[in-house]
N, C-alpha and C positions, 0 to 999 in steps of 0.2 A: 705281765702284769706280775707275775708269779717270781720270773725273772728277777723284775725290779724291785720288788722285796725282800727277796733272798739278799742279793747285792746292799740293800740298804742293813738288813740285818748283819751282813758280813761287815759293811763298815762300821755300824755300831757297835760289834763285838771288838774288830778290830780296835776302835779309837778308846773303848772302855778297857782292855789291855795295854793301856798308853796312858793313864789318869794320871795329871801332873801329881806330884809330892808336895809334901805342905815339909816345913824345915825340920819336922822329928819324925818324916820316914813314912807317916800315915798318908795316904790317897786321902785327894782334896776333894771334899764330897760340892764344893760347888760344881764342880767339873760336872757330875753326874746330872746335878738340878740342870745345869745350862743346857748338856746334852739331853735332856729331858723335854728342856723349853723350844728347842731348836727341833725336836722330834715334834712337838704340840703344832710350830706355826707350820712344819711342811705337812702335818694331816691336814690343816686346816685349807691351805693351797691343794691339796690333792685333793679333799672333796670339793672345793669351790670348781675344779676342773672336771670332775665327775661329774659333778650339779650340770654343767652346761654340758657337758656329752649326753646326759639323761635327758636333758631341755627341763630340769626343775627349776623352776623360776624361783619359786617360795626359798627352797635351800640355798641356792646360788648366790641369789641379793643375801639373803641374811648375812651371807661371811663378809660383808659391808659393811663399813658404818652410814650411820645415815648422811654424812657429810663427804664423802669420799667421791676421788676421782678416779676417773678411767681415761688414759691417755691412748687410743688406739694408734696404728700404722701411719693413717694420714694425718699431716699437719693442722689438717681441719677440726680433729677428733678429740678434743679435752672436753669431758663429759662430766658434769658433774652429777652426783649419782641420778637423782631425779630423772636428767634427761638421759641418761644412760638405761634405766630401768623401763622409759618412754620407749627407745627404741628396740631393746632386746624380749620385751616381753612376749609382744607378735610373735618372734620366731619361735621361743620359749610355747606357746600355745598352739602353735601349729606343730610341735614336737621336734623341731629341727633348730638346733644353735649350732653350736662350733665344739669340734674335740680338738685340744688340745694335750699330748700326752709330754708330761714332764721324764726327761732324759738325764739330768742334773740339777742340783742347786745346789745353791750355798746359802746359809743364813747366820746373821750376825745379831749379837743380842745388845741389847743397852747396855754399856758398861757402866761399872761403879756403881749399884744398884744388887741386894742381896734377891728382890723381885723385880725381874723388867718388865717393865711396862710398855716396852718399843722394840720394835725387831723390822729389819730390812733385809732384804732378799734381791738373788739375782736367779734367774732359773732357766735353761734351756729346755723347749718343748719342739715337739715334732706335731705338722700338721699337714693332712692327705694334701692341701691346697697350697699351702705357703711353702713347705719342707719344715725346716730348722730355721725357729723364733725365737725370742727372748722375751722373756719377761721379766721386772723388776719393780720392786715397791717397797711398802712399809704397811705393817700390822700393828694395832696398838690395843691397848686394855686400862679398862682405869684402875683394875686391883687385880690381884692376884687370882682370887676367886672367878672374874668375871673371863671370859672365852676371847680370845684372839680374833679381831677383826679387820680385814683390809682396809686402809684409809685411802692409800693409792695402786693402783696398778698401773703398771707402764706395756704396753707391748709393742716390740720393735723388730725389726731385720736385721739380724748381724750379717754386715757388708764386709768381703772380702778386702784388706788395701789392696791388693791387683787391679781391682775392676771399682774402685770408688769413685775415678775421675770419670769413668764412663757412668755410672748410675748418677754422679751428681749433674752429667750434664742433660740426661732424659729427664730429671725432677726439675729442671731450671725451664728445659722446653715446656713439658707438661704444666710450669708454675706461668709462664710465658702466655701458654695458651688458655688460661683460666682468670678472668678478672677478680675471684673471690680469693683468691692469692695476693 
């Protein structure tokens, strides 16, 4: 965790040293604001993952909008937040949830606005059972003074192209055996 924070601090310092310049040669202040907003989005996602790892259901679900959707790895897992909460709360209540550790994240902010109200991201995460997985999604807020909240989260398995055909065959076989698909 400390290493990740040190790397992030180094990246931010590196980016700050390369801030875009305006036509009059001064540093573009919007670059710093965008970096701050991207950092704020990252902090929400970091705390989302930490709350899950600590089985802190109230804190975890507070990071989502009421109408958020969670898409899991199985094609049947498209869960509106009320359904996802009903599924996950028993795990949180037992003190066992899930741990995904972010190792890389890319955040984009709504372009063309002074105060972005929309952000989207993709991230790589490590999980003890699944190895490297990918999370992606959208965060929103109603105004600059409101917190960022996750509106959609998608958890997926990145598949190396070399094994994609074999994996597709396994998925087809499993789908053929399961009438719900």
